[in-house]
C-alpha positions as CSV (number, residue, x, y, z in Angstrom):
1,X,0.0,0.0,0.0
2,X,2.8,2.4,0.9
3,X,4.6,1.6,-2.4
4,X,1.4,2.3,-4.3
5,X,0.9,5.6,-2.6
6,X,4.5,6.7,-3.2
7,X,4.2,5.7,-6.8
8,X,1.0,7.7,-7.2
9,X,2.6,10.8,-5.6
10,X,5.7,10.5,-7.8
11,X,3.5,10.2,-11.0
12,X,1.5,13.2,-9.9
13,X,4.6,15.3,-9.3
14,X,6.0,14.4,-12.7
15,X,2.7,15.1,-14.4
16,X,2.5,18.6,-12.9
17,X,6.2,19.2,-13.6
18,X,5.5,18.2,-17.3
19,X,2.4,20.5,-17.4
20,X,4.7,23.4,-16.3
21,X,6.6,23.0,-19.6
22,X,3.4,24.2,-21.4
23,X,2.9,27.2,-19.1
24,X,4.9,29.8,-21.0
25,X,5.4,33.2,-19.3
26,X,5.9,36.4,-21.2
27,X,8.4,38.7,-19.6
28,X,8.8,42.4,-20.6
29,X,12.0,44.2,-19.8
30,X,12.4,47.9,-20.4
31,X,15.8,49.6,-20.5
32,X,14.5,52.8,-22.0
33,X,16.1,55.9,-20.9
34,X,13.9,58.7,-19.6
35,X,15.0,61.2,-22.2
36,X,13.8,58.8,-24.9
37,X,10.5,58.0,-23.3
38,X,8.5,59.6,-26.0
39,X,11.0,59.2,-28.8
40,X,11.1,56.8,-31.7
41,X,14.7,55.9,-30.8
42,X,13.9,52.6,-29.1
43,X,13.9,49.0,-30.2
44,X,11.6,46.1,-29.3
45,X,13.6,42.8,-29.3
46,X,11.9,39.4,-29.1
47,X,14.3,37.1,-27.3
48,X,14.1,33.3,-27.4
49,X,16.7,30.9,-26.0
50,X,17.3,27.2,-25.4
51,X,14.6,25.9,-27.7
52,X,15.8,22.3,-27.3
53,X,13.7,20.7,-30.0
54,X,14.0,17.3,-28.5
55,X,12.2,18.4,-25.4
56,X,9.8,21.3,-26.2
57,X,6.1,21.2,-25.3
58,X,5.1,24.2,-27.4
59,X,4.3,23.7,-31.1
60,X,5.2,26.4,-33.7
61,X,1.5,27.4,-34.0
62,X,1.1,27.7,-30.2
63,X,4.2,29.8,-30.1
64,X,2.9,32.1,-32.8
65,X,-0.5,32.3,-31.0
66,X,1.2,33.3,-27.7
67,X,3.3,35.9,-29.3
68,X,0.3,37.3,-31.2
69,X,0.6,40.2,-33.6
70,X,3.1,42.2,-31.5
71,X,5.3,44.7,-33.3
72,X,8.9,43.4,-33.2
73,X,11.9,45.3,-34.5
74,X,14.4,42.5,-34.0
75,X,14.5,38.8,-33.0
76,X,17.4,37.4,-31.0
77,X,17.9,33.7,-30.6
78,X,20.6,32.8,-28.0
79,X,21.5,29.2,-28.8
80,X,20.8,25.5,-27.9
81,X,18.4,24.8,-30.7
82,X,18.9,21.0,-30.6
83,X,21.1,18.0,-29.8
84,X,20.6,15.7,-32.8
85,X,20.7,16.0,-36.5
86,X,17.2,14.4,-36.9
87,X,15.8,17.5,-35.1
88,X,17.0,20.0,-37.7
89,X,13.8,19.8,-39.8
90,X,11.7,20.5,-36.7
91,X,13.3,23.9,-36.5
92,X,11.9,25.0,-39.9
93,X,8.2,25.6,-38.9
94,X,9.4,27.6,-35.8
95,X,11.5,29.8,-38.1
96,X,8.6,30.2,-40.5
97,X,6.3,31.4,-37.7
98,X,9.0,33.9,-36.4
99,X,9.4,35.2,-40.0
100,X,5.7,36.1,-40.0
101,X,6.4,38.7,-37.4
102,X,8.4,40.5,-40.1
103,X,11.0,41.9,-37.7
104,X,12.0,45.3,-39.1
105,X,15.8,44.9,-38.5
106,X,16.1,41.1,-38.9
107,X,16.6,38.0,-36.9
108,X,20.0,37.0,-35.4
109,X,21.3,33.9,-33.7
110,X,24.3,32.5,-31.8
111,X,25.0,28.9,-30.9
112,X,25.0,27.0,-27.6
113,X,26.9,24.1,-26.2
114,X,24.2,21.6,-27.2
115,X,24.3,22.7,-30.9
116,X,28.0,21.7,-30.9
117,X,27.0,18.1,-30.0
118,X,26.4,17.8,-33.8
119,X,29.2,16.6,-36.0
120,X,30.7,19.2,-38.3
121,X,28.6,18.4,-41.4
122,X,25.4,18.3,-39.4
123,X,26.3,21.6,-37.6
124,X,26.7,23.2,-41.0
125,X,23.3,21.9,-41.9
126,X,21.9,23.6,-38.8
127,X,23.7,26.8,-39.6
128,X,22.5,26.8,-43.2
129,X,18.9,26.1,-42.2
130,X,18.9,29.1,-39.9
131,X,20.4,31.3,-42.7
132,X,18.0,30.0,-45.4
133,X,15.0,31.0,-43.2
134,X,16.2,34.5,-42.7
135,X,18.3,34.2,-39.5
136,X,21.8,35.7,-39.5
137,X,24.1,33.5,-37.5
138,X,27.0,35.1,-35.6
139,X,30.1,33.2,-34.4
140,X,32.6,35.7,-32.8
141,X,31.6,38.4,-35.2
142,X,29.4,41.4,-35.4
143,X,27.1,43.2,-37.8
144,X,26.4,46.9,-37.7
145,X,23.0,48.4,-38.6
146,X,22.2,52.0,-39.2
147,X,19.0,52.8,-37.3
148,X,17.6,56.3,-36.9
149,X,21.0,57.6,-38.0
150,X,22.9,55.7,-35.3
151,X,25.1,52.6,-35.3
152,X,23.6,49.5,-33.7
153,X,26.4,46.9,-33.2
154,X,25.0,43.3,-32.9
155,X,27.9,41.4,-31.4
156,X,27.6,37.6,-31.5
157,X,30.0,35.9,-29.2
158,X,30.3,32.1,-29.5
159,X,29.7,29.6,-26.7
160,X,31.8,30.3,-23.6
161,X,31.1,27.0,-21.9
162,X,32.7,25.0,-24.7
163,X,35.7,27.4,-25.0
164,X,34.6,28.7,-28.4
165,X,34.2,32.4,-27.4
166,X,36.6,34.9,-28.8
167,X,35.9,38.3,-27.4
168,X,38.8,40.0,-29.2
169,X,37.6,38.8,-32.6
170,X,34.0,39.7,-31.9
171,X,34.9,43.3,-31.1
172,X,37.4,43.7,-33.9
173,X,37.2,47.2,-35.6
174,X,34.0,47.9,-33.7
175,X,32.5,51.3,-34.6
176,X,31.0,53.7,-32.0
177,X,27.4,53.0,-31.3
178,X,24.9,51.0,-29.2
179,X,26.4,47.6,-28.5
180,X,24.0,44.7,-28.2
181,X,25.8,41.4,-27.3
182,X,24.2,38.0,-28.1
183,X,25.7,34.9,-26.5
184,X,24.6,31.6,-25.0
185,X,26.5,31.3,-21.7
186,X,26.1,34.4,-19.5
187,X,29.3,33.6,-17.5
188,X,31.2,35.4,-20.2
189,X,30.2,38.8,-18.7
190,X,32.8,38.1,-16.0
191,X,35.5,38.3,-18.8
192,X,34.2,41.5,-20.3
193,X,35.1,44.1,-17.7
194,X,37.0,46.2,-20.3
195,X,34.6,45.6,-23.2
196,X,31.8,48.1,-23.9
197,X,28.3,46.7,-24.1
198,X,24.9,48.4,-23.5
199,X,23.0,45.1,-23.1
200,X,23.8,41.4,-23.3
201,X,21.2,38.7,-23.9
202,X,21.9,35.0,-23.0
203,X,20.3,31.8,-21.7
204,X,21.9,28.5,-20.8
205,X,20.7,27.9,-17.2
206,X,17.0,27.3,-17.9
207,X,16.3,29.1,-14.6
208,X,17.5,25.9,-13.0
209,X,14.7,24.0,-14.8
210,X,14.3,22.0,-11.6
211,X,14.6,25.0,-9.3
212,X,13.6,23.4,-6.0
213,X,14.4,24.3,-3.3
214,X,17.4,25.8,-5.1
215,X,19.2,24.9,-8.4
216,X,22.1,23.2,-6.7
217,X,22.8,21.1,-9.8
218,X,23.9,24.3,-11.6
219,X,26.9,24.8,-9.4
220,X,29.2,23.3,-12.0
221,X,28.0,25.8,-14.6
222,X,30.1,28.7,-13.6
223,X,30.6,31.6,-11.1
224,X,27.3,33.4,-11.9
225,X,25.3,30.5,-10.3
226,X,27.3,30.9,-7.1
227,X,26.5,34.6,-7.3
228,X,22.8,33.7,-7.4
229,X,22.4,34.9,-11.0
230,X,20.5,32.2,-12.9
231,X,17.7,34.1,-14.6
232,X,16.3,37.5,-15.3
233,X,18.0,40.9,-15.4
234,X,21.3,41.5,-13.6
235,X,24.2,43.9,-13.7
236,X,27.9,43.4,-13.6
237,X,30.3,46.3,-13.4
238,X,27.3,48.5,-13.9
239,X,26.4,46.9,-17.3
240,X,23.0,45.1,-17.8
241,X,22.6,41.5,-18.9
242,X,19.7,39.2,-19.2
243,X,19.5,35.4,-18.6
244,X,16.4,33.8,-20.3
245,X,14.9,30.7,-18.7
246,X,14.6,29.2,-22.2
247,X,11.7,27.8,-24.2
248,X,12.5,24.1,-24.1
249,X,14.0,21.6,-21.7
250,X,17.0,19.3,-21.6
251,X,17.3,15.9,-20.0
252,X,13.8,15.2,-18.7
253,X,10.9,17.2,-20.1
254,X,9.8,18.7,-16.8
255,X,10.1,22.0,-14.9
256,X,9.8,22.6,-11.2
257,X,10.1,26.2,-9.9
258,X,10.7,27.5,-13.5
259,X,8.7,28.2,-16.6
260,X,9.4,28.4,-20.3
261,X,10.0,32.0,-21.3
262,X,9.4,34.5,-24.1
263,X,10.9,37.9,-23.5
264,X,10.3,41.3,-25.1
265,X,13.1,43.8,-24.4
266,X,12.6,47.5,-25.0
267,X,15.8,49.4,-25.3
268,X,16.8,53.0,-26.1
């Protein structure tokens, strides 16, 4: 009888934890400066991270329905799309739905540690798929846009956790302007004391995914965890950076004390 009761409780816990993977939260972060409050000099950035197509509970149509018809200037994807080559075709309908948002200044992506599980040819197929569906991929490189007469530098730094990041190369010949950094592992901010950035977007931690009572299992994932920085908006050396809880899951498709996340950032 005791065994049956414990089994029932365990099944119930896992069921509720699985249901949490369908309860997407939409976060809105505003870094608008007061002097630009009524100005057109601001951007709305849709940020998605850690899609993990092997363990995602939201279909492309559901994602589109949740986002709705919101006006988006730019889309930022901060890595960990998948683990296996057979998942690459699953990415296409998500990209198609994101393209329907018609982001005024484009869609940009960096890669995460799970993407590099792919062999070289399969990784190239992932990269080409993103590019073919309108997403500019950045690997230790940047692109400069001219928006409202000002330079917007989109700096894509490759994955820090797999030692692929090259800050020097990413910042090479950087023109003056607003510096938006896209990267997967937020721990890289600890290496960027002398590098200018106005905002940094990242993911990697999943908000702990199983965040109960605390995400002790993340301790091996860098210094930021020990500084209690695993999700949301934070500052280091006075510079803001954001850690998304991600859209999908890894390992087991459950969440406890965390939720899948879609984030809209408004920046001046």
